[in-house]
N, C-alpha and C positions, 0 to 999 in steps of 0.2 A: 210653344210646340202644339201642333194640331193633334188631338187625340182625346182620350177619356178624361184627361186632367187639364184640358184647355181652359184657360181663364182669360178675363179681360174683355176687350171690345173688338169685334170683327165687323167694321162698318159694311153695310150693304152698299156697294158702289153703283152709282148710276152709270149708264153708258153715255158718254158725251157725244153729242151729234152736232154737226154744223147745220146752218140754216138749210143747206141743200139736202140734208138727210144722211150725208156720209158720216162715218165715224170720225170724230175730231181727235186725232192722235196726239197732238200737242197738249190738249186739255187732259187726255188720258194719262199721259206721263206726269203732268203737274199734279193731278189728283192722287196718283199713287205715292209720289214723293211727299205730298202733304199728309196723307194718312200715316206714313212712317214718322214724320216730324212731330205730329201731335200725340204720339204714344199709342197708336193702335197696335193691338196684339197680332192682328192678321187682317184679312179683308175677304169679303165674299162678293163674287161677281156672277153675272148671268142669272140673277134672281128675278123675282117679279118686278122689283123696282128698276132692275137693269134692262127692262124691255127686251128680255131674251127672245121671246117669240118673234120679234121683228128682225132678228138677225138670221141670215141664212147660215148653213153649216160651216162654210169656209170662213165667214166673218166671225162666227163664234170662236172658232179655233184660233184665228189670227188675234182677236181681241184678248182671249185668255192667255195665249202664249206671250204676248207682249207684256201683259200685266205681271205674269209670273216672273219673267226675266227682269222687269223693272223693279219688282218688289225686293229683289236681292236677298232672298232667304226668308222674308216675311211670309208666314203661311197663307196660302190663298186657297179658299174653298170655292169650288166651281159648281154652280147649279147645272145639272145635266138632265133635268126632267124633260121628257119628250113623249109624244103620243105612242111611240113604239119602242121596243127594247133595242132594236138594231141601231137606231140613231143614238139612244142613250149610251149603249156600249161603245160606239165609235167615239163619241165626244169624251166619255169618261176615260177610256184607255189613252186617247191622244193627250188630254191635259195632264194625266198622271205621268206620262212619259216626258212631258215638258217640265215637270217639277211641281205640280199642284200638291197641296197638302191633303186633299180629299175632295169628295163630291157631296152635293146636297140633292136629295130626291124628294119631290113633293108627290103626294098621291093624286091621281087623276080624279076629276069631279064625279066620275061615274060610279065610284065605289060607295057602297052604302052599308053593308053589313060588316061586323067585326071580322069574320072569316075572310071576306073579300079583301079587306085592308091588309091583314096579316099575310094572306096569300100573295098579294101584289108585291109586297116588299121582299118576300122570299124569291119570287120570280125575277125581280129587279136585281137582287144580289147575284143570283145565278147567271144573269145576263152580263153584268159588268165584271164579275169575278169577285171571289171572296177575299182577294188580297187588297182590294181598294177600300179604305176607310170611308164610311159615309155618315151623313147627318140626316135625320128625319126632319122634314119640315111639317110642322103641325099648325096649319093656318086655316081653320074652318071658316072664318069670316069671309075669306076670299075663295077658298077652294071648295067649300061646302062639304068637306069630308070631316066628320066628327070622330076623333080618336079619343076613346076613354083612357084613363090611366092603365087599365088592364090591357087594352090593345097595345099601347106603347110598351108596356112591360113584356108582352109576348114578342113583339118585334125585336126588342133589345136582346132578350134571352135566346131567341131563335137564331140570331145573326151576330156572331162575334165581331164582324167587321163594322157593326154599328157602334160609333164612338161618341155621337153627339145628338142632342135633340135641340132643334130650334123651336122654342115654345112661343107661340103667339096666339093662343086661345084667349078668349075674352068673354066673360071673366075667367081668369085662369090661375089665380093665386092658390086656390084650394087644390088644383091639379098638381102644382109644383109641390105642395106639402105632401100630397098623397104619394107621389113618385119618390120623394126623399124618405118617406116612411117605409115604403116597400124596400128601399135599399137598407135602411136601418134594421129592418126585420129579417134581412137576409134573402128576400124574395126577388131582388133586382140587383144586378151588378152595376157598379158605378159607371155613369157616363156624364160627360159635360152637358150642362143645360145652359144655353144662351137664349136670351129673349128678344122678341121683336116688337111689333105694334108701335113703331116709332119711338120706343122708349117710354110710352105713356104710363106704364106701371112699374118702371125700373126701380123706383125707390123702395117699394115694398117687395118686389120680386127678389131683390138682393137679400132681403131679410128672411125670405122664405126658402133660401138655399140655392139660388141659381149662381152660376159662375161668372156671369157677365152679360153683355148685350151683343146682339147681332141685328142691327137695324140701320136705317138710313137717315136719321135726323141730320139737318144741315149744320148742326154744331156738335159733331161727334166728340169734340174735346170735353163737352159737358158729360157725355156718357162715360168717357175715360175717367174723369174726375169723380163722378158719383160712384162708379165701381170701386175705385181706389179708396175713397173715403169710407164707403160701407165696409170694405174688407178690413180697414184699419179700426173699425168700431166708432168712427166719428159720425154718429147717426144724425145729429142736428145739422152739422155742416153739409152732409150729403143731401138732406132734405131741403135745406135752405137754397142750395145751388139748383137742385131739381125744380123747386117751386118757382124760382126766377125764370126758368125756361118753359115752364108748363104751358103758358098761354100760346107760345109759338109751336110747341110740340102738339098741342091740341089742334091748332089751326092746320098744321101739316097733315093731320090724320083724317081730314075730310075725304070721303070717298070721291073718286073721279078726278079731283083736282090736286090731290096730295102731292103727286110727283111733280106737277107743274110748279107748285109752291116751293118745293124743295130745290128744284133746279134753278128757280128764280133767285133764291137766297144764295145758292152756291155760286151763281154768276155774280151777284152783288159782292160776294166775298172774294172774287177774283180767281176762283178755282176753275170754273167753266167759262169758256169764251162765249157760249150761247146757252140759253135755257131751252133750246129746241128739243122736241121729242120727235122721233120718227113716226110718220103717219101710219095708222090713225093715232092721234094723240090729242091731249087736252091742252088748254091754255087758261090763263087767268085774266080776268077783266081788269081794266084800270082801277075799278073800285076795290077789287081784291088786292091789287098791288099796293094801293094806298093803305089798306088795312095791315098788310105785312110790314110796310115801312113804319107804321105806327108801333107795331109790336116790336120791331127791331130797335126803335128809338127808346122804348121803355126798357127793353132788355139791357141796352147799353148802360143804363144807370146802375145796374147791378152786376153786369159782366162786361168789362171793357172790350172783350173780344168781339162783341156785337157792334162796336163803333168803328171797327176797321173794315170799311166797305169801300168799294171802288165804283 
C-alpha cells in the first residue's frame, strides 16, 4: 500500500522508446508485468530516469494511465514535477483519477533558501489539492537543491498529505539517522523513506532505518532481496548479495551515461526491445558496452540471474 507505512521496492521505471523515438507500448507492458513478477511493491514512473521532460502532456497522461491499468492494483507513484503549478495540477489530478497511488514532487533548481523550499511545497500542495498523497524527492546531486533534515521536517509537519520521502542525498546516511531521531523524539510524524542513487548505499541505508528502495538499477530483484534480507535481520546475506552487484551498480551511476547503461542492460535482459533514449539523449560506446558485458559475466558467477541474457 502506498502511504506512510509503505515498504519494499518501488523501481523507477524507464520510459521505453523505439528507435524512432515513439513510446514502445509492447516493452512498456512487458516491463510492468516483470516488475510485478519479481516482487516489486510498487513502481514509480515519469521520474528523472523516465525522461519525463521529453514527453508532452498527452503522452505523459497516456503512458501513466496505461501503466496504472496494467499494474492491476500495484501502487504506482507518478512524478508530476513541472515548471508551473497549472501543469502539475492537471497531471496530478488526471493520474489520481486513473488510479495512481500518489505523486512525487521535486523542487525546482531555482530554490536556494530553506524558506523558499518550504514555501514551494506549501504552494504545490495548495495547487494539486490536499487530498493527493505526495512524496518529496530529495536529490541535490541532480536538482542542486539542498534540503537539510530540518527543512524536510518542516515540509512533512506542515503538509499532512506528505506520506513519503525519496531520499537520495549523498552522502546521506547521517540525514536518515537524523530524521528517524526526530521521529523517535516526537518532533516528526512517521513517513515512509525510500532511497535512490541507483541503490549505491542501500545496504547501510536499510540499517539506518529506511523502508526500502526507489531507484532504477537494472537488476531490481537484487534490491527486493536486499530489502527483504535486511528486514529479516540476515545482515551478512544482504551485504554479500549487495557486494556482488556493487561493481555494476557503481558503473550505472556514472553521470551522463547512467541511463544509457541501464537501458542497455534491460535490453540484454529482454525487458526492453531497444535501449533508445528520446533525443536529446546519450549512448554508450563499444568500449563501454564491452565493460558492461565483462561486469555481467562476473556477476553471473555469483547471481545466476545475470546469465539469463538475450
